[in-house]
C-alpha positions in Angstrom: -24.8 -32.8 -19.2 -28.6 -32.9 -19.0 -28.4 -33.3 -22.3 -26.1 -36.2 -22.4 -28.1 -37.7 -20.0 -31.0 -37.5 -21.9 -29.1 -39.2 -24.7 -28.6 -41.8 -22.5 -31.9 -42.7 -21.3 -33.3 -42.2 -24.7 -31.0 -44.7 -25.7 -31.9 -47.2 -22.6 -34.8 -47.1 -24.0 -34.4 -48.3 -27.3 -32.8 -51.1 -26.0 -35.5 -51.9 -24.3 -37.8 -51.8 -26.8 -35.9 -54.1 -29.1 -35.6 -56.3 -25.5 -39.2 -56.7 -25.1 -40.3 -56.8 -28.8 -37.8 -59.6 -29.2 -39.6 -61.6 -25.8 -42.6 -60.8 -27.2 -41.9 -62.3 -30.8 -40.7 -65.4 -29.0 -43.5 -65.9 -27.3 -46.2 -65.2 -29.8 -44.1 -67.4 -32.2 -44.9 -70.0 -29.3 -48.1 -69.3 -28.9 -48.5 -70.1 -32.8 -46.5 -73.6 -32.3 -44.1 -71.8 -34.3 -45.3 -72.9 -38.3 -48.4 -70.4 -37.1 -47.0 -68.2 -35.4 -43.4 -66.9 -36.5 -45.0 -64.7 -40.1 -47.2 -62.9 -37.1 -44.9 -62.4 -34.7 -42.7 -60.5 -38.1 -45.4 -58.6 -39.1 -45.9 -57.5 -35.4 -42.8 -56.4 -34.8 -42.7 -54.3 -38.3 -46.1 -53.0 -36.9 -44.5 -52.2 -33.7 -41.4 -50.4 -34.7 -43.4 -48.8 -37.4 -45.8 -47.3 -34.2 -43.0 -46.2 -31.8 -41.4 -44.4 -35.4 -44.6 -42.5 -36.1 -45.4 -41.7 -32.3 -44.4 -38.2 -30.9 -43.6 -40.0 -27.7 -40.7 -42.6 -28.1 -40.7 -42.9 -24.1 -42.2 -46.0 -24.2 -43.1 -48.7 -21.3 -42.6 -52.0 -22.0 -46.3 -52.6 -21.2 -47.2 -50.4 -24.1 -44.9 -52.2 -26.4 -46.1 -55.4 -25.6 -50.0 -54.7 -25.9 -48.5 -52.7 -29.4 -47.2 -56.0 -30.1 -49.9 -58.8 -29.4 -52.7 -56.6 -31.0 -50.6 -56.5 -34.2 -49.9 -60.4 -34.0 -53.9 -61.0 -33.4 -54.6 -59.2 -36.7 -51.8 -60.5 -38.7 -52.7 -64.1 -37.8 -54.5 -64.5 -41.4 -52.7 -62.5 -43.3 -49.0 -62.8 -42.3 -49.0 -66.4 -42.9 -50.4 -66.1 -46.4 -47.5 -63.4 -47.4 -45.0 -64.8 -45.3 -45.2 -68.8 -46.1 -45.8 -67.4 -49.9 -42.5 -65.8 -49.5 -40.8 -68.6 -48.4 -42.0 -71.1 -50.9 -40.2 -68.7 -53.4 -36.9 -68.2 -51.4 -36.9 -72.0 -50.9 -37.2 -72.8 -55.0 -34.4 -70.1 -55.5 -32.1 -71.3 -52.4 -32.3 -75.3 -54.0 -31.6 -73.7 -57.9 -29.0 -72.1 -56.3 -27.4 -75.2 -54.0 -28.4 -77.5 -57.6 -26.2 -74.8 -59.4 -23.1 -75.4 -56.5 -23.3 -79.0 -57.5 -23.6 -79.6 -60.9 -21.5 -81.5 -63.3 -21.0 -78.2 -65.7 -17.7 -76.6 -64.3 -15.7 -74.2 -65.5 -16.6 -70.4 -66.3 -20.4 -71.6 -67.0 -21.0 -73.2 -64.2 -18.9 -70.0 -62.1 -21.5 -67.8 -63.8 -24.3 -69.7 -63.0 -24.1 -70.5 -59.8 -22.8 -66.2 -59.3 -25.9 -64.9 -60.7 -28.2 -67.4 -58.7 -26.8 -66.0 -55.5 -27.1 -62.3 -56.9 -30.8 -63.4 -57.3 -30.9 -64.8 -54.1 -29.7 -61.7 -52.2 -31.7 -59.2 -54.1 -34.7 -61.2 -53.3 -33.9 -61.3 -49.7 -33.5 -57.4 -49.7 -37.1 -56.8 -51.4 -38.6 -59.6 -49.1 -37.1 -57.7 -46.0 -38.5 -54.2 -47.5 -42.0 -55.8 -48.3 -42.7 -56.7 -45.0 -41.8 -52.6 -44.0 -44.0 -51.5 -46.8 -46.6 -54.0 -45.6 -46.6 -52.6 -42.2 -46.5 -49.0 -43.6 -49.3 -49.6 -46.3 -52.5 -50.7 -46.6 -52.5 -51.9 -50.2 -53.5 -54.5 -53.1 -50.5 -57.1 -52.9 -49.2 -56.3 -56.3 -49.2 -52.9 -55.9 -47.2 -53.8 -52.2 -44.6 -56.0 -54.0 -44.0 -53.5 -56.6 -43.4 -50.9 -54.2 -40.6 -53.0 -51.8 -38.7 -52.9 -55.9 -38.5 -49.8 -55.6 -37.9 -49.3 -51.7 -34.9 -51.6 -53.0 -34.1 -49.6 -55.4 -32.8 -46.8 -53.4 -29.3 -47.1 -53.1 -28.6 -45.6 -49.6 -31.6 -48.3 -48.3 -30.1 -51.2 -49.8 -26.5 -50.1 -48.8 -27.7 -49.2 -44.9 -29.7 -52.8 -44.4 -27.0 -54.9 -46.1 -24.5 -52.7 -43.7 -26.9 -53.3 -40.4 -27.5 -56.6 -41.1 -23.6 -57.6 -41.2 -22.8 -55.4 -38.3 -25.7 -57.0 -36.2 -24.5 -61.0 -37.7 -20.8 -59.6 -36.3 -21.8 -58.6 -33.2 -23.6 -62.0 -32.6 -20.6 -63.8 -34.0 -18.5 -62.0 -31.0 -20.7 -61.7 -28.2 -23.7 -64.9 -28.7 -25.8 -63.4 -25.7 -26.9 -60.4 -27.9 -28.4 -62.8 -30.7 -30.2 -64.0 -27.4 -31.8 -60.9 -25.8 -32.4 -59.1 -29.1 -32.0 -61.8 -32.1 -35.2 -61.2 -34.5 -36.1 -58.1 -32.8 -32.6 -56.7 -33.6 -32.8 -58.0 -37.5 -36.4 -56.0 -38.1 -35.4 -53.3 -36.1 -32.6 -52.4 -38.5 -34.4 -53.1 -41.4 -36.9 -50.7 -40.3 -34.8 -48.0 -39.9 -33.1 -48.6 -42.9 -37.0 -48.8 -44.9 -38.4 -45.5 -42.6 -35.4 -43.6 -43.1 -34.1 -43.6 -47.0 -36.7 -45.9 -48.7 -39.0 -43.1 -49.5 -41.9 -44.2 -46.6 -42.5 -41.5 -43.3 -39.8 -43.0 -41.3 -38.9 -40.9 -37.9 -39.8 -37.5 -39.7 -43.1 -38.4 -39.9 -44.0 -36.9 -37.1 -44.6 -33.9 -39.5 -46.8 -35.7 -41.0 -50.1 -34.0 -39.6 -48.7 -30.6 -39.8 -47.9 -30.8 -43.8 -50.7 -32.4 -44.7 -52.5 -29.8 -42.7 -50.7 -26.5 -44.2 -52.1 -28.0 -48.0 -55.3 -28.4 -47.2 -57.8 -25.9 -49.6 -59.8 -23.6 -48.0 -62.9 -24.3 -50.3 -63.5 -28.4 -49.9 -61.0 -28.6 -46.5 -59.2 -31.6 -48.6 -55.3 -31.5 -49.6 -54.6 -29.8 -52.8 -51.7 -32.1 -53.8 -51.8 -35.7 -53.6 -49.3 -37.8 -52.8 -47.1 -39.6 -55.5 -46.4 -42.1 -53.3 -48.7 -44.6 -55.5 -47.2 -43.8 -59.0 -45.8 -47.1 -58.3 -48.9 -48.6 -60.0 -48.3 -46.7 -63.1 -44.9 -47.8 -65.0 -43.9 -44.3 -66.5 -44.2 -42.8 -63.0 -41.5 -45.4 -61.7 -38.4 -42.5 -62.0 -40.5 -40.1 -60.6 -41.6 -42.1 -57.5 -37.9 -42.5 -56.1 -37.7 -38.5 -55.8 -41.6 -38.5 -54.4 -42.3 -36.4 -51.6 -45.4 -39.7 -49.7 -46.9 -36.3 -47.8 -50.2 -34.2 -48.6 -52.7 -37.7 -48.7 -56.4 -37.1 -48.2 -58.4 -38.5 -45.9 -59.4 -41.9 -46.7 -63.3 -41.8 -47.7 -65.8 -44.6 -47.3 -63.4 -48.0 -46.8 -62.3 -49.5 -43.9 -59.3 -50.6 -42.4 -58.0 -54.0 -41.3 -58.2 -54.4 -37.7 -54.4 -53.7 -36.7 -54.5 -49.9 -38.6 -56.8 -49.0 -35.4 -55.0 -50.8 -32.9 -51.7 -48.9 -33.9 -53.6 -45.6 -33.7 -53.0 -44.7 -37.0 -55.9 -43.4 -39.1 -55.8 -45.3 -42.8 -55.7 -42.8 -45.7 -56.1 -43.4 -49.5 -54.2 -41.7 -52.1 -55.1 -40.4 -54.9 -52.6 -40.2 -58.3 -53.9 -37.7 -60.5 -51.1 -38.9 -62.9 -53.0 -41.5 -63.4 -56.8 -40.4 -63.4 -57.8 -43.0 -60.2 -58.2 -43.3 -57.0 -56.0 -47.0 -55.3 -58.2 -48.8 -53.2 -54.4 -48.8 -50.3 -54.1 -46.5 -47.5 -51.4 -45.5 -45.7 -52.2 -47.2 -41.9 
């Protein structure tokens, strides 16, 4: 009986978290006059879910969820707008190409083939774009690395399938009960994407609370630094991409001499740099 009560409490807290993030999303989007506030709200929502997943204590109060979102939103004002509007421009171009393919004069098998190809490209782009936000919220890295990481995450079948299924289920729920869309809306979309990516995308997700213990176990007594480096940054080396998809993104050495952006500090997770011995060097990215 007690376990049932605890489970019900956890469920209620998750529902409250999704609702608070949705309310914060709407308020902060309006605070940025929509144009300047929407994409920072997207980034802040991913950062808030990521922080909650990494936290030992999932029993967040509404005030903590709101303050975490607000701090991330302020830190995202510039970077998220650049990232989001660039994504939107590419997406609009692909959508326009698909529209033209559906209303062209080709017809027949050629027209159907071109239209179908563009539909697949648009769908794949949407999945990669959503995964890129989750990767960006998780790792402090150059844009090129973030995009390659998002593609590699989307190449994981379980991640993509779970993301599509959850988004489809969300759309079905909204169509049956429109009030759910009003209460949870964008927060629900971000939540299911974050759950899929952090669970099946090869990034530390719900199980990441063991990260500190595993990192401590990998340190050598000589230098006090992890003896093994993560293969997470192997995306930078094309020959290691296949191996990367089976890697364990743990055991990372502490970051030396670089500063993470302010939103990294706002969520209370110390930045770390990743070394890839196979690539023979150290990259500038940091785990948030």
